[in-house]
NUGUGU-295814 format. One record per residue (C-alpha): residue number from 1; z, x, y. Coordinates in pm, 1 decimal. Example, Ala and Ser with C-alpha at 12.3 -4.5 7.8 and 13.67 -1.06 7.14 Angstrom:
<pts>
+-----+----------+----------+----------+
| pos |        Z |        X |        Y |
+-----+----------+----------+----------+
|   1 |    780.0 |   1230.0 |   -450.0 |
|   2 |    714.0 |   1367.0 |   -106.0 |
+-----+----------+----------+----------+
</pts>
This chain:
<pts>
+-----+----------+----------+----------+
| pos |        Z |        X |        Y |
+-----+----------+----------+----------+
|   1 |  -7196.2 |   -535.1 |   2887.3 |
|   2 |  -6841.6 |   -550.3 |   2748.6 |
|   3 |  -6930.4 |   -841.0 |   2519.8 |
|   4 |  -7248.0 |   -668.8 |   2400.3 |
|   5 |  -7047.5 |   -360.6 |   2310.3 |
|   6 |  -6782.9 |   -578.4 |   2145.0 |
|   7 |  -7057.5 |   -735.8 |   1933.9 |
|   8 |  -7187.1 |   -394.0 |   1831.0 |
|   9 |  -6835.5 |   -279.2 |   1742.9 |
|  10 |  -6779.6 |   -583.9 |   1521.5 |
|  11 |  -7108.8 |   -534.0 |   1339.0 |
|  12 |  -7054.2 |   -159.5 |   1304.1 |
|  13 |  -6697.4 |   -200.9 |   1179.6 |
|  14 |  -6746.2 |   -485.6 |    934.9 |
|  15 |  -7098.4 |   -430.8 |    805.1 |
|  16 |  -7359.6 |   -170.6 |    723.6 |
|  17 |  -7606.3 |   -320.9 |    970.2 |
|  18 |  -7723.7 |    -36.6 |   1197.8 |
|  19 |  -7638.2 |    -63.8 |   1568.5 |
|  20 |  -7645.7 |    188.8 |   1851.5 |
|  21 |  -7339.0 |    412.4 |   1862.9 |
|  22 |  -7105.8 |    470.8 |   2156.8 |
|  23 |  -6742.3 |    555.2 |   2219.1 |
|  24 |  -6518.7 |    257.1 |   2151.5 |
|  25 |  -6275.3 |    152.4 |   2424.0 |
|  26 |  -5973.5 |    -77.0 |   2389.6 |
|  27 |  -6118.9 |   -332.6 |   2631.1 |
|  28 |  -6420.6 |   -381.9 |   2406.4 |
|  29 |  -6229.5 |   -356.8 |   2078.3 |
|  30 |  -5995.8 |   -643.7 |   2167.2 |
|  31 |  -6297.1 |   -877.0 |   2194.5 |
|  32 |  -6482.6 |   -744.0 |   1889.7 |
|  33 |  -6288.8 |   -971.5 |   1655.2 |
|  34 |  -6449.0 |  -1285.9 |   1803.3 |
|  35 |  -6787.9 |  -1163.2 |   1678.1 |
|  36 |  -6661.6 |  -1092.1 |   1327.0 |
|  37 |  -6784.4 |  -1434.4 |   1199.1 |
|  38 |  -7142.0 |  -1331.5 |   1282.2 |
|  39 |  -7128.2 |  -1091.1 |    988.6 |
|  40 |  -7042.8 |  -1391.1 |    773.2 |
|  41 |  -7341.1 |  -1574.8 |    918.1 |
|  42 |  -7568.1 |  -1286.6 |    816.1 |
|  43 |  -7422.1 |  -1290.7 |    465.1 |
|  44 |  -7455.3 |  -1667.9 |    439.7 |
|  45 |  -7815.9 |  -1658.2 |    559.0 |
|  46 |  -7900.9 |  -1380.8 |    312.8 |
|  47 |  -7734.4 |  -1569.5 |     27.2 |
|  48 |  -7925.1 |  -1887.2 |    109.2 |
|  49 |  -8257.5 |  -1705.8 |    142.5 |
|  50 |  -8216.9 |  -1521.9 |   -188.4 |
|  51 |  -8103.7 |  -1842.4 |   -359.4 |
|  52 |  -8414.3 |  -2026.2 |   -240.4 |
|  53 |  -8650.2 |  -1741.4 |   -328.3 |
|  54 |  -8509.4 |  -1696.6 |   -678.1 |
|  55 |  -8508.6 |  -2073.1 |   -730.4 |
|  56 |  -8876.6 |  -2089.5 |   -636.2 |
|  57 |  -8966.5 |  -1835.0 |   -904.3 |
|  58 |  -8728.7 |  -2007.4 |  -1148.7 |
|  59 |  -8518.7 |  -1697.2 |  -1200.7 |
|  60 |  -8257.3 |  -1746.4 |  -1475.9 |
|  61 |  -7886.9 |  -1758.2 |  -1389.3 |
|  62 |  -7815.6 |  -1414.3 |  -1545.3 |
|  63 |  -8052.9 |  -1270.3 |  -1284.5 |
|  64 |  -7971.9 |  -1492.3 |   -987.5 |
|  65 |  -7592.1 |  -1478.0 |   -998.2 |
|  66 |  -7541.2 |  -1096.3 |  -1007.9 |
|  67 |  -7791.4 |  -1053.8 |   -724.5 |
|  68 |  -7610.9 |  -1311.1 |   -510.9 |
|  69 |  -7272.8 |  -1155.9 |   -590.6 |
|  70 |  -7402.3 |   -818.2 |   -474.3 |
|  71 |  -7525.5 |   -940.5 |   -135.1 |
|  72 |  -7184.8 |   -941.7 |     42.5 |
|  73 |  -7111.7 |   -593.3 |    -92.0 |
|  74 |  -7447.9 |   -461.3 |     22.9 |
|  75 |  -7410.8 |   -604.1 |    373.6 |
|  76 |  -7044.3 |   -511.5 |    425.9 |
|  77 |  -7038.8 |   -188.4 |    229.5 |
|  78 |  -6744.2 |   -321.0 |     29.1 |
|  79 |  -6490.1 |   -281.1 |    309.3 |
|  80 |  -6310.6 |   -605.8 |    221.7 |
|  81 |  -6316.1 |   -544.4 |   -153.1 |
|  82 |  -6157.3 |   -206.9 |    -82.4 |
|  83 |  -5875.0 |   -391.2 |     94.3 |
|  84 |  -5844.1 |   -629.7 |   -198.0 |
|  85 |  -5808.6 |   -338.6 |   -440.1 |
|  86 |  -5554.2 |   -151.5 |   -228.3 |
|  87 |  -5348.5 |   -467.1 |   -180.4 |
|  88 |  -5362.3 |   -545.5 |   -552.2 |
|  89 |  -5210.6 |   -205.7 |   -625.5 |
|  90 |  -4942.4 |   -251.7 |   -360.0 |
|  91 |  -4840.3 |   -601.4 |   -470.6 |
|  92 |  -4837.7 |   -508.2 |   -838.5 |
|  93 |  -4615.2 |   -206.1 |   -776.3 |
|  94 |  -4308.6 |   -427.5 |   -717.2 |
|  95 |  -4175.0 |   -158.0 |   -486.6 |
|  96 |  -3995.4 |   -209.8 |   -155.5 |
|  97 |  -4182.2 |   -284.1 |    167.3 |
|  98 |  -4210.7 |     75.8 |    283.3 |
|  99 |  -4350.3 |    190.0 |    -49.4 |
| 100 |  -4603.8 |    -93.5 |    -54.7 |
| 101 |  -4729.1 |     10.2 |    288.5 |
| 102 |  -4761.3 |    368.4 |    166.5 |
| 103 |  -4967.7 |    251.6 |   -130.2 |
| 104 |  -5206.2 |     74.3 |    108.8 |
| 105 |  -5272.0 |    409.2 |    276.5 |
| 106 |  -5321.8 |    594.6 |    -52.5 |
| 107 |  -5694.8 |    673.6 |    -99.9 |
| 108 |  -5658.1 |    680.0 |   -477.7 |
| 109 |  -5722.8 |    378.8 |   -699.4 |
| 110 |  -5463.1 |    243.3 |   -940.3 |
| 111 |  -5484.5 |     59.0 |  -1270.8 |
| 112 |  -5389.8 |   -276.6 |  -1121.3 |
| 113 |  -5668.3 |   -253.1 |   -865.5 |
| 114 |  -5921.3 |   -203.9 |  -1144.5 |
| 115 |  -5778.0 |   -482.9 |  -1359.9 |
| 116 |  -5762.0 |   -736.9 |  -1078.7 |
| 117 |  -6107.8 |   -648.0 |   -950.7 |
| 118 |  -6259.5 |   -692.1 |  -1296.8 |
| 119 |  -6091.3 |  -1032.3 |  -1331.1 |
| 120 |  -6196.8 |  -1124.1 |   -976.3 |
| 121 |  -6559.1 |  -1034.4 |  -1049.8 |
| 122 |  -6567.2 |  -1224.4 |  -1378.0 |
| 123 |  -6419.5 |  -1539.5 |  -1224.4 |
| 124 |  -6651.5 |  -1521.3 |   -922.6 |
| 125 |  -6960.9 |  -1480.0 |  -1140.3 |
| 126 |  -6856.5 |  -1765.3 |  -1370.2 |
| 127 |  -6777.3 |  -1997.8 |  -1079.3 |
| 128 |  -7099.5 |  -1920.8 |   -893.8 |
| 129 |  -7306.0 |  -1970.3 |  -1209.3 |
| 130 |  -7139.3 |  -2307.2 |  -1270.9 |
| 131 |  -7191.5 |  -2410.8 |   -909.6 |
| 132 |  -7562.6 |  -2326.3 |   -915.5 |
| 133 |  -7612.9 |  -2491.5 |  -1254.8 |
| 134 |  -7421.5 |  -2814.8 |  -1193.1 |
| 135 |  -7459.8 |  -2867.0 |   -817.3 |
| 136 |  -7721.9 |  -2648.2 |   -646.6 |
| 137 |  -7720.4 |  -2894.0 |   -355.5 |
| 138 |  -7373.6 |  -2762.7 |   -262.2 |
| 139 |  -7511.8 |  -2416.7 |   -187.3 |
| 140 |  -7582.0 |  -2530.3 |    169.8 |
| 141 |  -7211.0 |  -2581.8 |    231.7 |
| 142 |  -7105.2 |  -2285.1 |     16.7 |
| 143 |  -7281.5 |  -2033.3 |    240.2 |
| 144 |  -7088.4 |  -2168.5 |    540.7 |
| 145 |  -6770.4 |  -2053.0 |    370.9 |
| 146 |  -6858.9 |  -1690.4 |    443.6 |
| 147 |  -6843.2 |  -1768.3 |    814.8 |
| 148 |  -6527.2 |  -1978.6 |    791.1 |
| 149 |  -6339.7 |  -1711.3 |    595.0 |
| 150 |  -6409.4 |  -1458.9 |    870.3 |
| 151 |  -6302.1 |  -1702.5 |   1140.4 |
| 152 |  -5971.1 |  -1751.1 |    961.1 |
| 153 |  -5938.3 |  -1376.4 |    911.0 |
| 154 |  -6001.7 |  -1322.0 |   1282.5 |
| 155 |  -5744.4 |  -1591.1 |   1360.5 |
| 156 |  -5486.4 |  -1406.5 |   1152.7 |
| 157 |  -5558.5 |  -1080.5 |   1332.8 |
| 158 |  -5474.2 |  -1227.3 |   1674.3 |
| 159 |  -5181.8 |  -1448.6 |   1565.1 |
| 160 |  -5004.5 |  -1298.0 |   1261.7 |
| 161 |  -4757.6 |  -1010.9 |   1311.0 |
| 162 |  -4894.3 |   -666.7 |   1227.7 |
| 163 |  -4712.9 |   -459.2 |    966.8 |
| 164 |  -4748.9 |   -150.4 |   1185.2 |
| 165 |  -4875.1 |    -56.3 |   1529.3 |
| 166 |  -5080.1 |    245.0 |   1431.3 |
| 167 |  -5360.3 |     97.6 |   1223.0 |
| 168 |  -5712.1 |      0.4 |   1321.1 |
| 169 |  -5632.0 |   -368.4 |   1283.3 |
| 170 |  -5365.3 |   -344.9 |   1554.5 |
| 171 |  -5624.3 |   -203.5 |   1794.4 |
| 172 |  -5858.0 |   -493.8 |   1717.9 |
| 173 |  -5581.4 |   -751.9 |   1759.2 |
| 174 |  -5556.6 |   -691.5 |   2134.2 |
| 175 |  -5175.7 |   -715.2 |   2123.0 |
| 176 |  -5104.8 |   -371.9 |   2265.8 |
| 177 |  -5085.9 |   -463.8 |   2633.8 |
| 178 |  -4998.1 |   -833.4 |   2643.7 |
| 179 |  -4854.9 |   -884.7 |   2297.3 |
| 180 |  -5093.5 |  -1177.8 |   2257.6 |
| 181 |  -5472.3 |  -1184.7 |   2282.6 |
| 182 |  -5511.0 |  -1528.8 |   2439.4 |
| 183 |  -5884.8 |  -1512.6 |   2532.2 |
| 184 |  -5982.7 |  -1408.4 |   2179.5 |
| 185 |  -5757.7 |  -1675.6 |   2028.0 |
| 186 |  -5917.9 |  -1951.7 |   2234.1 |
| 187 |  -6269.4 |  -1840.7 |   2140.2 |
| 188 |  -6185.2 |  -1809.7 |   1769.9 |
| 189 |  -6017.0 |  -2151.4 |   1763.6 |
| 190 |  -6322.8 |  -2308.8 |   1926.9 |
| 191 |  -6552.1 |  -2137.7 |   1675.7 |
| 192 |  -6340.4 |  -2255.6 |   1383.5 |
| 193 |  -6308.7 |  -2616.4 |   1498.3 |
| 194 |  -6681.8 |  -2644.8 |   1568.1 |
| 195 |  -6779.0 |  -2497.7 |   1231.0 |
| 196 |  -6527.8 |  -2710.2 |   1039.7 |
| 197 |  -6646.9 |  -3024.5 |   1217.5 |
| 198 |  -7008.7 |  -2938.1 |   1143.8 |
| 199 |  -6931.9 |  -2880.2 |    775.9 |
| 200 |  -6752.8 |  -3214.8 |    745.7 |
| 201 |  -7034.0 |  -3398.4 |    923.2 |
| 202 |  -7300.0 |  -3234.1 |    707.5 |
| 203 |  -7120.2 |  -3288.7 |    376.7 |
| 204 |  -6791.6 |  -3479.6 |    380.1 |
| 205 |  -6676.6 |  -3387.3 |     31.4 |
| 206 |  -6821.9 |  -3037.7 |      5.0 |
| 207 |  -6707.3 |  -2943.6 |    353.7 |
| 208 |  -6356.2 |  -3073.6 |    289.6 |
| 209 |  -6331.9 |  -2878.5 |    -35.9 |
| 210 |  -6438.7 |  -2548.0 |    121.0 |
| 211 |  -6212.8 |  -2595.3 |    423.3 |
| 212 |  -5919.6 |  -2706.5 |    208.1 |
| 213 |  -5955.0 |  -2414.8 |    -33.4 |
| 214 |  -5975.6 |  -2153.8 |    241.4 |
| 215 |  -5688.5 |  -2304.6 |    441.4 |
| 216 |  -5469.7 |  -2302.4 |    129.5 |
| 217 |  -5545.3 |  -1933.0 |     76.7 |
| 218 |  -5485.7 |  -1872.6 |    449.2 |
| 219 |  -5133.7 |  -2017.4 |    427.6 |
| 220 |  -5066.2 |  -1820.3 |    108.7 |
| 221 |  -5187.9 |  -1505.8 |    287.5 |
| 222 |  -4948.7 |  -1562.3 |    577.5 |
| 223 |  -4645.8 |  -1619.2 |    355.3 |
| 224 |  -4715.4 |  -1329.1 |    117.8 |
| 225 |  -4806.3 |  -1078.0 |    388.6 |
| 226 |  -4491.5 |  -1143.1 |    589.8 |
| 227 |  -4265.0 |  -1151.5 |    284.9 |
| 228 |  -4399.0 |   -841.7 |    109.4 |
| 229 |  -4528.6 |   -628.3 |    397.7 |
| 230 |  -4364.6 |   -758.8 |    714.3 |
| 231 |  -4704.1 |   -851.6 |    857.5 |
| 232 |  -5073.1 |   -791.9 |    802.7 |
| 233 |  -5287.9 |   -480.6 |    783.8 |
| 234 |  -5662.4 |   -429.1 |    757.1 |
| 235 |  -5630.8 |   -411.0 |    379.4 |
| 236 |  -5444.1 |   -740.4 |    365.7 |
| 237 |  -5708.3 |   -904.8 |    583.2 |
| 238 |  -5971.9 |   -788.8 |    333.7 |
| 239 |  -5758.2 |   -916.3 |     46.0 |
| 240 |  -5743.1 |  -1258.6 |    209.9 |
| 241 |  -6117.0 |  -1265.0 |    272.7 |
| 242 |  -6197.1 |  -1193.4 |    -91.4 |
| 243 |  -5951.8 |  -1455.0 |   -218.0 |
| 244 |  -6077.0 |  -1718.2 |     27.2 |
| 245 |  -6437.4 |  -1673.1 |    -84.1 |
| 246 |  -6337.7 |  -1667.3 |   -449.7 |
| 247 |  -6136.1 |  -1987.3 |   -434.3 |
| 248 |  -6388.5 |  -2181.8 |   -228.8 |
| 249 |  -6641.8 |  -2098.6 |   -501.5 |
| 250 |  -6401.6 |  -2194.4 |   -780.5 |
| 251 |  -6306.5 |  -2524.9 |   -615.6 |
| 252 |  -6670.2 |  -2624.4 |   -559.3 |
| 253 |  -6761.9 |  -2522.6 |   -914.6 |
| 254 |  -6475.2 |  -2715.3 |  -1075.4 |
| 255 |  -6553.1 |  -3023.0 |   -866.9 |
| 256 |  -6921.5 |  -3000.7 |   -961.3 |
| 257 |  -6839.3 |  -2970.5 |  -1331.9 |
| 258 |  -6597.4 |  -3264.9 |  -1324.4 |
| 259 |  -6837.0 |  -3489.0 |  -1133.1 |
| 260 |  -7142.3 |  -3405.5 |  -1343.6 |
| 261 |  -6967.3 |  -3427.8 |  -1681.1 |
| 262 |  -6765.1 |  -3739.4 |  -1596.5 |
| 263 |  -6996.7 |  -3957.6 |  -1391.7 |
| 264 |  -7343.2 |  -3852.3 |  -1508.9 |
+-----+----------+----------+----------+
</pts>
């Protein structure tokens, strides 16, 4: 029953998918993070289904791309984009660590959050349009990236230092009692290795590009979070997730353009 409740907590926390409500306990919360990738699986499945349906009716790119960009926001309620915006404001403030952490807690939106989100959206739309136009066959591997990004995010939650011990993310990390959530770490590592292996087997080049792009962002996330904030927060985890999904799309799109324009 603990795992079932942990699953419901993960879905309730990281998506708008309705589940039955109950009082959350620490024992269940510390295992919820291992089910976080399932939200990515739902997003990936929805993206693939919409892509196929719109392709069947020959929907033009100006229709297909905005719809597909909206799917993650509809399913998650924008929780990760909110973290991206808060973190953008904090990083762009060039203040000291304490002030940056205060900005993350500020419910108001700043100019840098708006600017960076507009740029993020434009780049994502352009990259996705290029990917669909030049290499629609890579969409199979692209949708897997939504699962992988959440596995890496979950991995950071249980292994990276937390910037504070009062936030929701600290409760989900399972570090309160033991200082290290070993069971969750083992499960997440197994999930990640199996998915990465499956992606490489299915598509050597596409899988390697998605994995490489997200791992590069993962390392960047670790360095920047520890340097600027002294650890991670829920907002920083959302910031990473958005960047990982953006850059996997950009890398696939650039590769598709180069291959199609050079060798075809």
